[in-house]
C-alpha positions as CSV (number, residue, x, y, z in Angstrom):
1,M,9.9,-25.1,21.5
2,H,8.5,-25.2,17.6
3,F,7.5,-22.4,16.8
4,V,5.4,-22.1,13.4
5,H,5.3,-17.9,11.9
6,I,1.5,-18.2,9.0
7,L,1.7,-15.6,6.6
8,S,2.0,-14.2,3.2
9,Y,6.4,-14.0,3.8
10,T,6.9,-12.4,1.3
11,W,8.1,-9.1,-0.3
12,E,5.0,-7.0,-0.7
13,N,3.8,-8.0,2.7
14,G,6.1,-5.7,3.9
15,G,6.9,-4.8,7.9
16,A,5.1,-8.4,8.4
17,S,7.5,-10.2,6.5
18,K,10.5,-8.8,9.1
19,V,9.1,-9.2,11.8
20,V,9.0,-13.3,10.9
21,F,12.6,-13.2,9.4
22,D,14.1,-11.4,13.1
23,L,12.1,-13.6,14.9
24,A,12.1,-17.2,13.0
25,K,16.3,-16.4,12.8
26,F,16.2,-15.5,16.5
27,Q,14.7,-18.7,17.2
28,V,17.3,-21.4,15.1
29,E,20.2,-19.2,15.9
30,N,18.9,-20.0,20.4
31,G,18.0,-23.8,19.8
32,D,14.3,-23.6,19.0
33,K,12.5,-25.0,15.9
34,A,10.8,-22.3,13.4
35,T,8.9,-22.9,10.6
36,I,7.1,-20.5,8.4
37,I,4.0,-21.5,6.6
38,T,3.3,-18.9,3.6
39,M,1.3,-18.2,1.1
40,D,2.7,-16.9,-2.0
41,M,0.0,-15.0,-3.8
42,P,0.5,-14.5,-7.6
43,G,3.0,-11.9,-8.8
44,H,4.3,-11.9,-5.1
45,K,8.1,-12.9,-4.2
46,R,9.3,-14.6,-1.6
47,Y,11.1,-12.6,1.4
48,K,14.3,-13.4,2.5
49,D,15.0,-17.5,3.1
50,I,16.7,-18.4,6.4
51,E,19.4,-20.8,7.4
52,G,17.5,-23.9,9.8
53,V,14.1,-22.3,9.0
54,Q,12.0,-25.1,7.2
55,F,9.8,-23.6,4.8
56,L,6.0,-25.1,4.2
57,S,4.4,-23.4,1.1
58,I,-0.1,-23.7,0.4
59,E,-1.0,-22.5,-2.7
60,P,-4.4,-20.3,-2.7
61,H,-8.3,-21.3,-2.9
62,F,-10.5,-18.9,-4.9
63,F,-11.9,-18.1,-1.6
64,T,-8.7,-16.7,-1.1
65,S,-9.8,-13.3,-2.4
66,F,-12.9,-13.5,-0.7
67,L,-11.2,-14.9,3.2
68,P,-7.0,-14.3,3.1
69,L,-5.1,-17.3,3.7
70,F,-7.9,-20.0,3.6
71,S,-6.1,-23.2,2.9
72,F,-7.5,-26.1,3.3
73,E,-4.3,-27.2,2.9
74,L,-3.1,-25.0,6.0
75,W,-5.9,-27.0,7.7
76,R,-4.6,-30.2,7.4
77,I,-1.7,-29.5,8.4
78,L,-2.6,-27.3,11.6
79,K,-4.7,-30.6,12.2
80,K,-2.2,-32.9,11.4
81,N,0.2,-30.9,13.7
82,K,-1.7,-29.8,17.0
83,Q,0.7,-31.8,19.0
84,G,4.4,-31.2,17.2
85,F,3.2,-27.5,17.3
86,D,3.9,-25.9,20.6
87,V,3.5,-22.5,19.3
88,I,1.7,-21.1,16.5
89,H,2.4,-17.3,16.0
90,L,-1.0,-15.9,13.8
91,H,0.0,-13.0,11.8
92,G,-2.4,-9.5,11.5
93,L,-6.5,-9.7,11.9
94,W,-9.0,-9.9,9.5
95,N,-8.4,-14.3,7.9
96,F,-8.4,-17.6,7.8
97,T,-5.6,-18.3,10.1
98,L,-7.4,-17.2,12.9
99,L,-10.5,-18.7,12.3
100,A,-9.2,-21.8,11.4
101,A,-6.6,-21.9,15.4
102,H,-9.9,-20.9,17.2
103,L,-12.1,-23.8,15.1
104,L,-9.0,-26.4,16.3
105,G,-8.7,-25.0,20.0
106,L,-5.0,-23.9,19.8
107,Y,-6.1,-21.0,22.2
108,Q,-2.7,-22.1,24.1
109,K,-0.6,-22.5,21.5
110,S,-1.2,-19.1,19.6
111,I,-0.2,-15.8,19.4
112,V,-0.9,-13.5,17.5
113,T,0.5,-9.7,16.1
114,V,-2.3,-7.6,15.5
115,H,0.3,-5.8,12.5
116,G,-2.4,-2.6,13.5
117,C,-5.3,-4.3,11.4
118,A,-7.5,-2.8,14.4
119,H,-6.9,0.6,13.6
120,P,-10.5,2.1,13.4
121,Y,-9.0,2.9,9.3
122,T,-8.9,-1.3,9.0
123,F,-13.2,-0.7,9.3
124,I,-13.4,1.4,6.6
125,G,-15.6,-0.8,3.9
126,N,-16.7,-4.2,3.9
127,R,-18.1,-3.7,7.4
128,F,-20.0,-6.7,7.2
129,K,-17.1,-9.1,6.8
130,R,-15.6,-7.2,9.4
131,A,-18.6,-7.4,11.7
132,L,-19.2,-10.7,11.3
133,F,-15.4,-12.0,12.4
134,S,-16.2,-9.7,15.5
135,Y,-19.2,-10.9,16.6
136,S,-19.0,-14.9,15.5
137,F,-15.7,-15.5,16.6
138,Q,-12.7,-12.8,16.2
139,R,-13.0,-11.2,19.4
140,S,-13.3,-14.3,21.8
141,F,-10.6,-15.8,20.0
142,L,-8.0,-13.3,21.2
143,K,-9.3,-13.2,24.9
144,K,-8.2,-16.9,24.6
145,I,-5.1,-16.7,23.5
146,K,-2.3,-17.2,25.2
147,M,-0.2,-13.6,23.5
148,I,-1.5,-11.0,22.4
149,H,1.2,-9.2,20.8
150,V,0.7,-5.5,20.3
151,L,3.8,-2.8,19.1
152,H,3.4,0.0,20.7
153,H,1.0,2.4,23.7
154,G,-1.8,3.2,21.1
155,E,-2.1,-0.1,19.6
156,L,-2.9,-1.1,23.2
157,E,-5.7,1.1,23.6
158,E,-7.1,0.1,20.0
159,V,-7.1,-3.2,20.4
160,Q,-8.8,-2.8,23.7
161,E,-11.2,-0.5,23.1
162,Y,-11.9,-3.2,20.0
163,L,-12.7,-6.0,22.0
164,G,-13.9,-4.0,24.4
165,S,-12.4,-4.4,27.5
166,K,-9.1,-4.7,29.0
167,T,-7.0,-8.6,28.9
168,A,-4.8,-9.5,30.7
169,N,-2.9,-11.1,27.4
170,I,-1.3,-8.1,25.8
171,R,2.7,-7.2,25.5
172,I,3.8,-4.6,24.2
173,I,7.2,-5.5,22.0
174,P,8.4,-2.6,19.4
175,N,9.4,-3.9,15.8
176,G,13.7,-3.8,15.5
177,I,16.1,-3.1,12.8
178,D,20.0,-4.1,12.5
179,V,22.4,-1.1,13.2
180,P,24.5,-1.2,9.8
181,E,27.8,0.8,9.4
182,I,27.2,3.7,7.0
183,T,28.7,6.6,5.6
184,P,26.1,8.9,4.2
185,N,26.3,10.1,1.4
186,R,23.5,13.6,0.2
187,P,24.8,15.9,-2.0
188,E,24.6,20.0,-0.7
189,K,22.2,20.4,-3.6
190,Q,20.3,16.5,-4.3
191,N,17.3,17.4,-2.5
192,I,15.8,14.3,-2.5
193,V,12.9,13.1,-0.7
194,L,11.6,9.9,-0.1
195,F,8.5,7.7,0.4
196,L,9.9,3.7,0.5
197,S,6.8,1.4,1.6
198,R,3.6,-0.2,0.0
199,L,1.9,2.6,-2.5
200,H,-1.6,1.3,-0.6
201,Q,-4.7,4.0,0.1
202,K,-3.4,3.6,4.3
203,K,-0.1,5.5,3.2
204,G,-0.9,9.7,2.5
205,L,0.0,9.3,-1.1
206,D,-3.2,11.3,-1.7
207,L,-1.7,13.8,0.6
208,L,2.1,13.8,0.5
209,L,1.7,14.4,-3.2
210,P,-0.4,17.2,-3.6
211,A,2.0,18.4,-0.6
212,F,4.6,17.4,-2.2
213,K,3.8,20.2,-5.1
214,K,3.4,22.9,-2.9
215,V,7.4,21.9,-1.7
216,I,9.0,22.9,-4.8
217,Q,7.0,26.2,-5.4
218,Q,9.4,26.8,-2.6
219,V,12.3,23.5,-3.1
220,S,12.3,24.2,-7.0
221,D,15.1,21.6,-7.0
222,A,12.8,19.5,-4.5
223,Q,12.6,15.7,-6.3
224,L,10.3,13.4,-4.6
225,I,11.1,9.7,-5.2
226,I,8.3,6.5,-5.0
227,A,9.4,3.2,-4.1
228,G,7.3,-0.1,-3.6
229,P,5.4,-2.1,-4.7
230,D,1.9,-1.4,-5.5
231,F,-1.7,-2.4,-3.7
232,G,-3.5,0.1,-5.6
233,M,-2.6,3.2,-5.7
234,L,-0.5,3.4,-8.7
235,D,-2.7,4.3,-11.1
236,F,-3.2,7.6,-9.2
237,V,-0.4,8.3,-8.3
238,Q,1.1,8.4,-12.3
239,D,-2.7,10.3,-12.8
240,F,-1.2,13.2,-10.7
241,I,2.1,13.0,-12.3
242,S,0.8,14.0,-15.8
243,T,-2.5,15.6,-15.1
244,N,0.5,18.6,-12.9
245,K,3.7,18.1,-15.4
246,L,5.5,17.1,-13.0
247,G,7.4,14.2,-14.0
248,D,10.9,16.0,-12.8
249,S,10.0,16.4,-9.7
250,I,8.5,13.0,-8.8
251,K,9.5,9.3,-10.2
252,Y,7.9,6.3,-9.1
253,I,10.6,3.5,-9.6
254,G,9.0,0.5,-8.5
255,T,10.1,-1.8,-5.6
256,V,14.0,-1.8,-4.3
257,N,15.6,-4.3,-2.2
258,G,19.7,-4.7,-1.2
259,Q,22.4,-2.7,-2.3
260,A,19.7,-0.4,-4.2
261,K,17.1,0.1,-1.5
262,T,20.9,1.7,0.8
263,D,21.6,3.6,-1.5
264,L,18.5,5.3,-2.2
265,L,18.0,5.9,1.7
266,L,21.6,7.0,2.0
267,S,21.6,9.8,-0.7
268,S,17.6,11.4,0.7
269,K,17.5,13.8,2.9
270,V,13.8,14.1,4.2
271,F,11.6,10.2,4.1
272,A,8.4,11.1,4.5
273,L,4.8,8.7,5.2
274,P,1.9,10.5,5.8
275,S,-0.4,7.5,7.0
276,Y,-4.1,7.3,8.0
277,S,-2.9,4.0,9.6
278,E,0.5,2.5,10.3
279,G,2.1,0.2,13.3
280,F,5.4,0.7,14.1
281,S,7.0,1.1,10.6
282,I,10.3,-0.9,9.9
283,A,10.1,1.9,6.9
284,V,10.3,4.5,9.2
285,L,12.8,2.6,11.9
286,E,15.2,2.3,8.3
287,A,14.9,5.6,7.9
288,L,15.7,6.1,11.3
289,V,18.7,4.4,11.3
290,Y,19.9,5.6,7.6
291,Q,20.0,9.1,9.0
292,I,17.3,10.7,7.3
293,P,14.5,12.8,9.9
294,V,11.3,11.8,9.1
295,V,7.9,13.4,8.2
296,V,5.3,11.5,10.1
297,S,1.9,11.4,10.5
298,T,0.2,11.2,14.7
299,E,-1.2,7.4,13.5
300,T,2.1,6.6,13.1
301,G,3.2,3.7,16.0
302,L,6.4,5.2,16.5
303,S,5.1,9.3,16.6
304,N,5.7,9.7,20.1
305,E,8.9,8.1,19.9
306,I,10.0,10.1,17.4
307,K,8.4,13.8,18.9
308,K,10.5,12.7,21.9
309,S,13.4,11.8,20.5
310,E,13.2,14.7,18.3
311,A,14.5,12.5,15.8
312,G,11.6,14.2,12.8
313,I,8.3,16.1,13.1
314,V,5.1,14.6,13.2
315,I,3.1,16.4,11.5
316,E,-1.7,16.1,11.2
317,L,-3.4,14.7,8.6
318,T,-3.7,17.4,5.7
319,E,-2.1,19.4,2.5
320,D,-0.3,22.1,4.7
321,S,1.5,20.1,7.3
322,V,3.5,17.8,4.9
323,S,4.3,20.2,2.6
324,K,6.0,22.9,5.7
325,A,7.6,20.4,7.6
326,I,8.7,18.6,4.3
327,V,10.5,22.4,3.6
328,D,11.3,23.1,6.8
329,L,13.6,20.0,6.6
330,L,14.0,21.0,2.8
331,K,15.9,24.1,3.9
332,N,17.2,24.0,7.7
333,T,20.1,21.7,6.9
334,Q,21.5,21.7,10.7
335,K,18.2,20.9,12.5
336,A,17.8,18.5,9.7
337,E,21.4,17.2,10.6
338,E,20.4,16.8,14.8
339,M,17.0,15.0,14.2
340,A,19.0,12.3,11.9
341,Q,21.9,11.6,14.6
342,N,18.9,11.5,17.2
343,G,16.9,9.3,15.0
344,R,19.7,7.5,14.2
345,K,20.4,7.3,18.1
346,L,16.7,6.3,19.0
347,V,17.1,3.2,17.1
348,I,20.6,1.9,18.7
349,E,19.6,1.9,22.0
350,R,15.8,0.9,22.1
351,F,14.8,-0.8,18.4
352,E,18.0,-2.9,17.6
353,T,17.1,-6.7,16.7
354,F,18.8,-8.2,19.1
355,K,17.5,-6.5,21.7
356,V,13.5,-6.9,20.9
357,C,13.9,-10.5,20.0
358,S,15.1,-11.2,23.1
359,L,12.2,-9.2,24.7
360,F,9.7,-11.1,22.6
361,D,11.7,-14.3,23.8
362,Q,11.9,-14.0,27.5
363,E,8.5,-12.8,27.2
364,V,6.6,-15.9,25.4
365,K,9.1,-18.0,27.6
366,K,7.1,-16.8,30.5
367,L,4.2,-18.2,29.0
368,F,4.6,-21.9,28.0
């Protein structure tokens, strides 16, 4: 089978790029053909290469800023290869790829991975555009396609609420992650709290920073490391640090990858991501597999699993809830260590990459 993934395949696109990397790699290693059609936005860096996978790069257009992934070139590629592409895998909602597949009648070839885009938080702002998408084609398109891929039960409910009804073409398959051999090296006196994600308003930095100000009142040597690309919140972060004179306690280090990222995960004692909206977060999976107890919100796709397995603390979206959880984990070493071990065990048992990709492959090949 020939699988085609369409997205902005960049580091800045976070978890979606990681999902495509894992699936495409699995597909070619198991005898299928995979192509990634990527729109590399200015200033963004292409995600990892994959041996045996063809890459087609399409240029952004003037209208891309109004309609994500808009491209005449993409339209021509899809129209020309309607018969040659067996599975067209689209990523996210509210973008041109779904409209193009709809107009070309590619319902029986299309899979859409929602990536958290049906969460009510995504409806904040630009309601006209979202209403236009919904009522003109998107709801109808999603009901007709071969498969809607969601990452957890909460997202299934969000999609059903968005569609206004239950639909038989939804499949729940989580994200996965590789499980490395690790030797944690966390100095007892180094109380690093890690935020590793895009600096986007939905990630809860407006809660985390004031909450951390309260944390250092109780754990004076605590340090918050903020790592990730800016998606509109860097000015807020820098202004907060400057205004509150917290330059010694809160550091922004930009995007980290490779060994630098591994070292950061191995040296951190707590992972904090109090998101207003979060799918099946790759960043949270990374924290769990590197044995870091996590502090995540109830709006995180993994929150139920984290709570059940006691791999971290699930918080409400308040400053006090965030600060209390972080202080608890920094002060209670035994509790933090038990949660760290539970988190890695959870990933190994349920979310290892090969297991997840195999499940996805099985579900797709039942349909095609």
